[in-house]
DRENVO-592521 format. One record per residue (C-alpha): residue number from 0; x, z, y negated. Coordinates in steps of 0.1 Angstrom, whole numbers, plus 5000, padded with zeros to 4 digits. Example, Ala and Ser with C-alpha at 12.3 -4.5 7.8 and 13.67 -1.06 7.14 Angstrom:
// DRENVO-592521
    k  east    up  north
    0  5123  5078   5045
    1  5137  5071   5011
***
This chain:
// DRENVO-592521
    k  east    up  north
    0  7940  6320   9045
    1  7925  6310   9085
    2  7890  6303   9086
    3  7869  6288   9110
    4  7863  6247   9103
    5  7821  6255   9104
    6  7824  6273   9072
    7  7820  6257   9041
    8  7830  6268   9005
    9  7805  6263   8976
   10  7809  6265   8941
   11  7773  6276   8931
   12  7779  6266   8895
   13  7778  6233   8904
   14  7743  6227   8913
   15  7733  6255   8884
   16  7750  6230   8857
   17  7739  6195   8873
   18  7704  6209   8869
   19  7707  6224   8835
   20  7724  6190   8823
   21  7694  6170   8839
   22  7666  6189   8829
   23  7676  6192   8792
   24  7698  6165   8787
   25  7692  6134   8809
   26  7653  6137   8813
   27  7652  6146   8779
   28  7667  6114   8766
   29  7694  6131   8745
   30  7724  6119   8758
   31  7739  6087   8740
   32  7753  6071   8770
   33  7738  6080   8804
   34  7759  6063   8829
   35  7773  6084   8862
   36  7807  6083   8844
   37  7795  6103   8814
   38  7774  6126   8831
   39  7799  6133   8859
   40  7830  6138   8827
   41  7801  6162   8812
   42  7795  6181   8841
   43  7833  6185   8851
   44  7842  6196   8815
   45  7812  6220   8815
   46  7823  6234   8851
   47  7863  6239   8839
   48  7847  6260   8810
   49  7826  6283   8833
   50  7836  6310   8860
   51  7836  6297   8891
   52  7808  6314   8914
   53  7821  6306   8952
   54  7800  6316   8986
   55  7802  6306   9021
   56  7762  6311   9026
   57  7729  6302   9017
   58  7722  6340   9007
   59  7752  6342   8989
   60  7742  6308   8972
   61  7706  6322   8969
   62  7720  6356   8951
   63  7743  6337   8925
   64  7714  6312   8916
   65  7691  6344   8911
   66  7720  6359   8888
   67  7717  6327   8866
   68  7679  6333   8862
   69  7692  6362   8833
   70  7684  6347   8802
   71  7719  6353   8787
   72  7738  6334   8816
   73  7712  6305   8811
   74  7721  6304   8775
   75  7759  6307   8781
   76  7756  6274   8807
   77  7733  6256   8781
   78  7760  6263   8756
   79  7789  6250   8774
   80  7771  6216   8785
   81  7762  6213   8748
   82  7799  6215   8738
   83  7810  6192   8764
   84  7782  6165   8756
   85  7798  6168   8720
   86  7836  6161   8734
   87  7824  6131   8759
   88  7803  6117   8732
   89  7828  6114   8711
   90  7853  6101   8732
   91  7835  6085   8762
   92  7859  6076   8793
   93  7850  6040   8794
***
């Protein structure tokens, strides 16, 4: 597909998952290991189990983030993060 080099593609799930991980696990002190490698592995594993939400505009990003204010969507993200935390803590990549 041809597109202008000025356009960027954003998977809005990245900042959503990163924010939830930070708020519910890192700041809360729940993680066994808080090294960057483990946090990144948790983020990536979670993103692989959630649907991607791509956009190329700030308006689209705001719209998708607003959708994820729904309690069910927040619960889905938190559930996937919890599963990823269990997996990474049982077998860390370091």
